[in-house]
NUDRENDO-417142 format. One record per residue (C-alpha): x, y, z. Coordinates in steps of 0.1 Angstrom, whole numbers, plus 5000, padded with zeros to 4 digits. Layout:
% residues N
XYZ ...
This chain:
% residues 732
440380707936 439080357939 439480367977 437680697979 434780567958 434580257979 434480478011 431680687996 429680377986 430180238021 428980558038 425880568016 424980208023 425480258060 423280578060 420580398041 420780098065 420280308096 417580528080 415580238066 415780048099 414680348118 411680448096 410580088095 410580078133 408680408134 405880228116 405980408082 402980198072 400880368097 402380718091 400780728057 397380608068 394880908066 393680928102 393981158132 396981078154 396381048191 398080928223 398881138254 399381508247 399781438210 396081368206 395381728217 398281898199 396381848167 393982128177 396582398181 398482298150 395282288129 394382638141 397882758131 397482608096 393882728091 393983068107 397583188112 399683098082 397183228056 397583568073 401383528076 401283508114 403483298137 401283358167 397883498176 394783438196 392683118198 389383068215 389682688213 390782638249 390682808284 388283088274 390783208249 394583208251 397583348231 398583068208 402383028200 403283318221 404683098249 404682768229 406982698200 405882748164 408482558143 406782218144 403482378134 405282558105 406782228094 403382068095 401882348075 404282288046 403781908048 399981978048 400282138014 401181788000 399581538024 396281518044 396581688078 396781358098 399581228076 401481558076 401281558114 402681208117 405481278092 406381578113 406581358144 408681098127 411081358113 411781488149 413181148160 415181108127 416781458132 417781358168 419481038155 421081228126 422381508149 423981258174 425581068145 427081398133 428481488168 430381148169 431981198135 435781218135 435581478108 432781658089 432381418061 432881058073 429680888085 429880758120 428380418126 428980448163 427180788162 424180638144 423980358169 424280598198 421480798183 419280488181 420180398216 419280748228 415780778213 414880418222 415580448259 412280388278 413080488314 411280818311 408280918290 407781298292 410981488298 411881508261 414381388235 413681018234 410880858213 408680778243 408581148252 407981238215 404981008213 403681158245 403681498228 407181638233 408081648196 409082018200 411781918225 413081658201 413381908173 415082158195 417581908208 418381788173 418882138160 421082228190 423381928183 423682038147 424482388156 427382258177 428482028150 428882308124 430782518149 433382248159 433681998131 432382138098 434782258071 432082458053 433082818047 429682928059 429782708090 429182998114 425983128096 424782768091 425382698128 423383008137 420482898116 420282568135 420582748168 417682968158 415682668148 416482518182 415082828199 411882828178 411382458186 411782468224 413282698250 414882448274 417482288250 418382638238 418982748274 421182448281 423182468249 423682848246 426582868272 428682588254 427682738220 428883078231 432182928243 432782758210 431683068191 434283278209 436983008208 436882918171 438783138148 436783278119 436583588097 434883868115 432283918088 431183548091 430683588129 428683908124 426683728097 425883448121 424483708146 422383898121 420883568107 420083448142 418383778150 416483788117 414983438124 414083458161 413683818172 409983848163 408883538182 411283588212 410183948217 406483828220 407583558244 409783768267 407684088269 404583888279 406083648305 403883788332 400883648315 401983288318 400783038345 403182898370 402582518369 404582478402 406282148393 407781968423 411481938418 413281608421 415881568448 417081208446 420081098425 418080798413 415581028396 418481178376 420280848368 417680618354 417980238356 418880198319 421680458322 423280338354 425080038339 426080258310 427980488334 429980198348 430780058314 431880408302 433980458333 435680118328 436380198291 437680548299 440080418326 441380138303 441780368273 442580698290 445780748271 444280688237 441280908246 443681188254 445981108224 443181108198 441281398215 438181178213 436181348240 434881698234 433881958259 430281928248 429481588263 431481668295 429581998298 426181818293 426881578321 428381828346 425882108339 422881868342 424081748376 424782098389 421482238377 419581928388 420581988424 421082368425 418682528400 416382778417 412882628422 410482778396 413082878371 413382538355 411882198364 414881988370 413281678355 413881838322 417681798327 417581418325 417581408286 420781618286 422481398312 421581088293 422881238260 426181328275 426680978291 425680808258 428081018237 430980948262 430080568261 430080528224 433280738219 434980518245 433680208227 435080338194 438580388209 438380038225 437479888191 440380068174 442679898199 441079558193 441779598155 445479558163 444879198172 443779038139 443578678153 441378798181 439178978156 438778658136 437478488167 435178778178 433478838144 431478508144 430678558181 429278898173 427378768143 425778488164 424978748191 423178958164 421178658153 420178568189 419178928197 417078948165 415378618175 414478778209 413179078190 411078858168 409778638196 408678938217 406479078190 405478758170 401978748185 400979068166 400979038129 400679418123 403979468141 405679178122 404779328088 407579578093 409679408120 410379108098 411879338072 413979498099 415279158110 415879058074 417679388066 419879368097 420778998089 421679068053 423679378062 425579168088 426378898062 427579158037 429779318063 431078988077 434679098075 433979448088 434779428125 433479778133 430179718115 429679378132 429979548166 427479818156 425079568141 425179368173 424579678194 421579778171 420179428175 420479438212 418879778214 415779658194 415579338215 415379528248 412479758236 409379688257 406479928251 407480158223 405979938195 402579948214 402780328217 403580368180 400680148171 398280318195 399180678184 399480618146 396280408142 394680728153 391380808170 389480638142 391280308149 389980288185 387180038192 385080298212 385580588189 381980568177 380880688212 382881018206 381481048170 377981018183 378581278210 380181518185 377381468160 374781568186 376881868198 376781998162 372982048166 373582298194 374382658191 378182718193 379382748228 382082698254 382082348269 383482228302 383681848305 384281608333 387881468329 388581108336 391580888329 389280618315 388780818284 392180688273 390180418256 389180678229 392880748222 393980968251 392481098284 392481438267 390181328239 387481588245 390181858241 389581788204 386081938206 387282258186 388782028160 385781808153 382982048161 382082428160 382282448198 385282538221 386682338250 387382498283 390182248289 393182218266 396982188264 399582458268 398582508304 401282768309 399982988281 396683098296 396083298328 392683128330 394182778334 394282778373 390682888376 389482628351 391182348370 389882468404 386382478389 386382148372 387881978403 384382008418 382681868387 384681548383 384781218401 388481188396 389881528388 393481558375 394381878394 397581928374 398482288386 400482268418 399782488448 396082548443 393182488467 390982258448 387282198455 387181818451 383681678456 382082028460 379781988430 377582288438 380482518440 381782388407 378382468391 378582818405 381982858388 380482758354 378583078352 381583278365 383683138336 381083188309 380482818303 377582738279 377582358282 378682088307 379381728298 379381458325 381181128320 380580918351 377280808365 377980978398 378481318382 375581268359 373281208389 374481528406 374081728374 370481598370 369681718405 371182058400 368682348395 371282548377 371882288349 369382208322 369581848308 369781848270 370581488259 372681178266 375081008243 376380718263 378380738284 378081118282 375281358293 375181718281 373681998301 372982368293 374382638316 372582968317 375583188317 376483508299 379683618281 379183988290 377784138322 378084458341 380484488369 378384598399 380484438426 382884618448 386084698430 389684668443 392184838421 395484658416 398084908405 399784788374 403384688380 406084798356 407084568328 410384478343 408884368376 406184168358 408783978338 410983908369 408083788389 407283528362 410883398361 411783398398 408683278416 409983368451 410183738446 408183988467 406884168436 403084228438 401283978416 397784018401 397183648401 397583618439 394883888444 392583728419 393183378433 392383488469 389083638458 387983368434 385383228457 383683568462 383283698426 379683788433 380984048459 384284178446 386284218414 389984298413 390884518384 394384598372 394784958361 397085258364 396385568385 395085758354 391885558353 388985628377 387085298375 383685278392 381284988394 378084998374 374885118390 372684928366 371484568363 369384618332 371984498306 370984388272 373584238248 372784168212 374784038182 377583898204 380283758182 383683618192 386383538167 390083478170 390883838163 387784028172 384984048198 381984258190 378484318204 375784588210 375084708245 372284918260 374685048287 377485258271 379685428297 379285148322 381984888332 381384568312 383084238321 383884018290 384483658299 387483608276 390983568289 392883898292 395983968271 397584308264 397084278226 393384328230 392384688222 388884858223 387985068193 385885328211 386185328249 388485258278 390284928286 390584638284 391484608320 392584278335 389784178358 389483888382 389583598378 391483638345 389083818321 388884168307 386584458314 385884768292 383985098294 382485148259 381685498247 378885388224 376385108219 378484918194 381584758211 384484628191 387584478207 390384368184 393484148189 396284358173 399984338172 401584568198 403984838189 406884628203 405884328181 405684548150 409084698158 410584358163 409284258129 410884558113 414084478132 413984118118 413584258083 416584488089 418684198102 417783998072 418784268047 421984328067 422683958064 422183968027 424584268023 427284098045 426983778026 427283947992 430284148003 431983848018 431483657985 432983957966 435983967989 436483587985 436683637947 439283907950 441483697972 
């Protein structure tokens, strides 16, 4: 009993050691400062999550419509709702900015925790090598956007981190847990993986399915795992899958070089792992140290990297899985190597002081690297002190000395993550030039609510992120034409074509488009086409062009910005020539969105080809049953126009005529009394109202309603199976 108690105490102390060191490094002091986090995409994610908390959750919705970006877009139909749900519950306790940062930190902690679990020898014993491997994985700095590591998380890929962590935990409960409910618990984590991000789910589902079939378990437990999974994910996945044709193809250029897959910080790891595997091959086989998971991650990543069809998956996203597989193999090999060394007690007695001195030296490097910044040292000195004390208390523990040395080396090699943590978590309010944005937003509040297009520029990073003005909907009553979640809106490509003519240095992020760089007048023409109310210039060059434009009305300057009024309308009659695009069936629409090289007719291609002649022609998607004719009138009067996240309403003097509404099309929009909405080029909707009052509502489709009922049925079935299995267990 004494040895068991000692083991439990040791496990708890080790868990606390790793947890405290990690949260100190993640700048827990800044996490609880009440500010608005920024940095990369993270600085814009706040808009979507705030909308979710404010508008969706009070109505028990996991997805819906938002007018914040891109002339309206379906929010959390194609992006992943779980991080927003987590933030919602944290927001019940903490201010929004604090809740958001806690959610970010939790994603990295879950990744480390999940990797530690995967490296356990059994379900209960804490793995120090696993925890060290987890730290090593999230603190790699060779990539900053693909997902999984802390650098990607700080750039806005926290959904990916959650998904990867939950995927690892789903595998752990399948292959190592002794819990009687391991299959249902595993399915819960798998469903959380899917609700966090699609890519880790796609990568993990084949190996999960293999283990699920391989592992012996009572039939009722396997059935329970299926019903629980369906109950949790079916509502959201149905919305995602059935609407895939309404996503934007970002046309990422795939990598082709091996050095893009194998990063510089992983290459030496591969050689070390190979050397350890060769030298300890017999023991690796004897103790069955390597699992199929890590081998699968490495091999599948390599194969998909070179052979995945272009368009189906950007192969840069495979790098996190390759790294994870290699790191798990490395640390399992190290663990076996250390077990062999423990047989040589005299050698251990020599190595322990060497390892301890190596720890002290690595900690000195860590200290020296960041000693010039007192705000860093406030938490990094406690890290150094904690590691040193823990090393002293475990001076006779050979395994812990190796792990403490590795942890110290990992921290000593970190180069930019402390800067990023400080930049992101000091928030917008902590930036020296933030008053310029505050002044701009204060003046914008004096204008009537409207849709704003602004000149993008990488120099705006000084405010927190180049995407700072995406926060217009968060800080003001206006909406921003540009936002995140590019794939989610079918208006995205047309926005970026338009703004490319209105910027000195446009970002042009969507591949394969014909941009209009330096064609300012054409960009101004598109402002009216897209229903823009205001344009904001940033550079002096664009300000001068805007001042000379007859179609822009100067309102005010708030250095370095200038704001102009655009005389556009949100509703107009369609009196151009009409080209009918016959609606493709649902199956073809879904396939065309997955496999980009199909020959299936695509509405976007038609709309894209005619984007520069919207004054002459409109492409309208409709079935044969509708006889759609252009309007013969130009005398349109619209009054009481209101646009909300679930309703668009107005009065028109031209019922029976074809009206164009400059809000992004989506099939959930329904007209109360009339025909339509029809998808109309470039990406908007048109209706034929039967009366003067026009009301268009964003409703759940019948498929979405049925999927909700199916989820409830699956949940009830899960409860019944669980109760009956409990009753059967009592009988036996």
